[in-house]
Every structure is written in structure tokens, then in C-alpha cells.
Steps between C-alpha positions, in 0.01 A plus 500: 500500500645697783712349780517700823752400761675707762306806374632468144285459191626307199312395192553145361345324209328198649316194378273253675685167536237229529779246549644683803419270793763647728394564861708599798557196727412681821158659445408345160480847346528521114827635357535758221827478306697807399798530268686830548881481495517854648274426799665583831615219729227382732600583860313222683399248231243231533650187349275304269610149386394401148543224250438470127542206268874565472599721795461541876589816690415772744343838405531814710162665557357803677158629598407809299250756630277451193485438132251678269405299194367700201386776735198284594616228737707561812688215664594574858810354660602263216807284527739568214798277421791617287581288195866461404424480130260672259175333409444343161214738414635808323525812719310339793668585826240371750299180511180531699366205696154391392372501859544881524264560205203286597 
């Protein structure tokens, strides 16, 4: 899957996360999660509060221009939040929200 933001194009291995129920609290837009320790600092982040069974925190998010999934589906203006830690699925760097793929 290709992430385009600020005119850049990066390819990430993504998976659909049916358990991802994360929405931004302002416009109720679904959130895509990205783990990339080399990703540039977000200049004007959108702060997304979250909670899991054992943790509560704030994620920094940004609005990308678009994401292209498997060269067949284009998601315009998705919100992408940066994860501080890698996902448990091997080599997966991005977790897609189920609402984007309906």
C-alpha cells in the first residue's frame, strides 16, 4: 500500500484491522495506524486520545492526501496516526480501519 503525504510516496505493508474502532473525536473520521520509526515529525498534529484494556494515551495524527490500497482502492484525505510501537503482526506497518474498505 502506498502512503502519499506532502508529495512523498512511501510503500507500507498494511493489513485490515477489524478490531480498529478508533475515530477522531472531532469529526468522527476513522483512523489508520502507522508504525514507521523513521517517519518525519508531524508539524501540526491532530491529537487523538485512545484507550486499550491496559493503556490510555494520545496519538499524533495527520491528514494524508491519499492512500492507494492494492492499486485498486484510493482513500482520499485519510487520517493517519503514528504508533509508538510495532504491531504484533509480522512485517505489518499500517493497520487500515475497516470503515475505509466498505
